[in-house]
C-alpha positions as CSV (number, residue, x, y, z in Angstrom):
1,M,-61.1,-47.8,-51.0
2,R,-64.1,-50.1,-50.8
3,C,-65.9,-50.5,-47.5
4,P,-65.2,-53.9,-46.0
5,F,-68.5,-53.9,-44.2
6,C,-71.1,-52.8,-46.9
7,G,-69.0,-52.7,-50.1
8,H,-69.6,-49.1,-50.8
9,E,-67.1,-47.9,-53.4
10,E,-66.0,-44.8,-51.7
11,T,-64.8,-44.1,-48.2
12,Q,-63.6,-41.1,-46.5
13,V,-60.1,-40.8,-44.8
14,K,-60.5,-39.4,-41.4
15,D,-57.1,-39.3,-40.1
16,S,-53.6,-40.2,-41.4
17,R,-50.3,-40.7,-39.6
18,P,-47.2,-42.7,-39.9
19,T,-46.9,-45.8,-38.0
20,E,-44.3,-45.9,-35.1
21,D,-41.4,-47.1,-37.2
22,N,-42.4,-44.7,-40.1
23,S,-42.5,-47.6,-42.5
24,S,-46.2,-47.1,-43.6
25,I,-49.1,-44.7,-43.2
26,R,-52.1,-45.6,-41.0
27,R,-55.3,-44.2,-42.2
28,R,-58.6,-44.2,-40.3
29,R,-61.4,-44.4,-42.8
30,Q,-65.2,-43.9,-42.5
31,C,-67.9,-45.3,-44.9
32,P,-70.5,-42.6,-45.7
33,A,-73.0,-45.3,-46.6
34,C,-73.1,-47.4,-43.3
35,G,-71.0,-45.2,-41.1
36,A,-68.5,-48.1,-40.2
37,R,-64.8,-47.0,-39.4
38,F,-62.0,-49.1,-40.2
39,T,-58.1,-48.9,-40.5
40,T,-55.9,-49.3,-43.6
41,F,-52.1,-49.3,-43.9
42,E,-50.2,-48.0,-46.9
43,R,-46.6,-49.4,-47.4
44,V,-44.0,-49.0,-49.9
45,Q,-43.3,-52.4,-51.9
46,L,-39.8,-52.4,-53.0
47,R,-40.0,-55.4,-55.0
48,E,-42.1,-58.4,-55.7
49,L,-40.8,-61.2,-53.5
50,M,-41.5,-65.0,-54.2
51,V,-41.3,-67.5,-51.6
52,I,-39.7,-70.9,-52.1
53,K,-41.5,-73.6,-50.3
54,K,-40.0,-76.9,-48.9
55,D,-41.5,-78.7,-51.8
56,N,-39.7,-76.1,-54.2
57,N,-43.0,-74.6,-55.3
58,R,-43.0,-70.9,-55.5
59,T,-45.6,-68.4,-54.3
60,V,-45.9,-64.6,-53.9
61,F,-44.8,-63.3,-50.5
62,D,-48.0,-62.8,-48.5
63,R,-47.6,-60.3,-45.6
64,E,-51.0,-61.1,-44.2
65,K,-50.0,-64.7,-43.8
66,L,-46.9,-63.7,-42.0
67,V,-49.1,-61.4,-39.7
68,R,-51.6,-64.4,-39.2
69,S,-48.8,-66.9,-38.0
70,I,-47.2,-64.4,-35.7
71,N,-50.7,-63.6,-34.3
72,I,-51.5,-67.3,-33.8
73,S,-48.2,-67.7,-31.8
74,C,-48.9,-64.8,-29.7
75,R,-52.7,-65.5,-29.1
76,K,-53.7,-65.0,-25.3
77,R,-50.2,-63.7,-24.6
78,P,-49.4,-60.2,-23.2
79,V,-48.2,-59.0,-26.6
80,N,-49.1,-55.5,-27.9
81,P,-50.5,-55.8,-31.5
82,D,-48.4,-52.8,-32.3
83,K,-45.2,-55.0,-31.6
84,I,-46.4,-57.5,-34.0
85,E,-46.8,-54.9,-36.7
86,L,-43.3,-53.7,-35.9
87,I,-41.9,-57.2,-36.2
88,T,-43.7,-57.8,-39.5
89,N,-42.6,-54.5,-40.8
90,S,-39.0,-55.3,-39.9
91,I,-39.1,-58.8,-41.4
92,Q,-40.6,-57.5,-44.6
93,R,-38.1,-54.7,-44.9
94,R,-35.2,-57.2,-44.3
95,L,-36.5,-59.5,-47.1
96,E,-37.1,-56.7,-49.5
97,S,-33.7,-55.1,-48.9
98,S,-31.8,-58.4,-49.1
99,G,-31.5,-58.0,-52.8
100,E,-32.9,-61.5,-53.4
101,T,-36.3,-61.8,-55.2
102,E,-36.7,-65.5,-54.2
103,I,-36.6,-66.2,-50.4
104,P,-36.7,-69.8,-49.0
105,T,-39.3,-70.4,-46.4
106,K,-36.5,-71.4,-44.0
107,V,-35.1,-67.7,-44.0
108,I,-38.5,-66.3,-43.1
109,G,-39.2,-68.7,-40.4
110,E,-35.8,-68.0,-38.8
111,L,-36.4,-64.3,-38.9
112,V,-39.8,-64.9,-37.3
113,M,-38.0,-67.2,-34.6
114,D,-35.5,-64.6,-33.8
115,A,-38.0,-61.9,-33.4
116,L,-40.4,-64.0,-31.3
117,K,-37.6,-65.3,-29.1
118,E,-36.9,-61.6,-28.1
119,L,-40.8,-60.8,-27.8
120,D,-42.2,-63.7,-25.8
121,R,-40.8,-67.1,-25.1
122,V,-44.1,-68.9,-25.1
123,A,-44.9,-67.4,-28.6
124,Y,-41.6,-68.5,-29.6
125,L,-42.0,-72.1,-28.5
126,R,-45.5,-72.2,-30.0
127,F,-44.1,-70.9,-33.5
128,A,-41.2,-73.4,-33.2
129,S,-43.5,-76.2,-32.5
130,V,-45.2,-75.7,-36.0
131,Y,-42.2,-74.5,-37.9
132,K,-39.9,-77.3,-36.6
133,D,-42.7,-79.7,-37.0
134,F,-42.7,-81.2,-33.3
135,Q,-44.1,-84.7,-33.4
136,E,-43.6,-85.8,-29.7
137,T,-43.5,-84.1,-26.4
138,D,-39.9,-85.0,-26.2
139,D,-39.3,-82.6,-29.2
140,F,-40.5,-79.7,-27.0
141,R,-38.2,-80.8,-24.2
142,K,-35.1,-81.0,-26.5
143,F,-36.0,-77.7,-28.2
144,I,-36.2,-76.0,-24.7
145,D,-33.1,-77.3,-23.4
146,K,-31.2,-76.4,-26.6
147,N,-32.7,-72.9,-27.2
148,L,-34.0,-71.5,-24.0
149,N,-31.9,-71.0,-20.9
150,L,-34.5,-72.0,-18.3
151,K,-32.1,-73.6,-15.8
152,N,-31.2,-70.3,-14.1
153,E,-34.8,-69.2,-13.5
């Protein structure tokens, strides 16, 4: 594994352990050249997934893009990064085990929405505002009234 800091070709594994949900192996690595430490994850890829975009273009499923979008929604929220990893692993597993090789973005978006609704309602609303393409403040109000039971709180 190449060092992400100095580019040295070889790094040493200092510690390996399964993740909390046993879906991947977490490895702590150290570069002998610069001494930097970093973490890598090793996961099983069951099949190559293609994502069908709204404009019908197809692209390879990018797990890191999914992680980034969830992280953006959870920014400055009291959400443990391990929870984001668990959500991402769960969504990826569900997609890979669905039997489909082409997944519409709508399916991925709904899985993320379901997970975020349980995790953090503000993150859920943030994700929804981009995913549902809110244009006006009234779009927020309608979405909240329809999807978040705030009347009793």
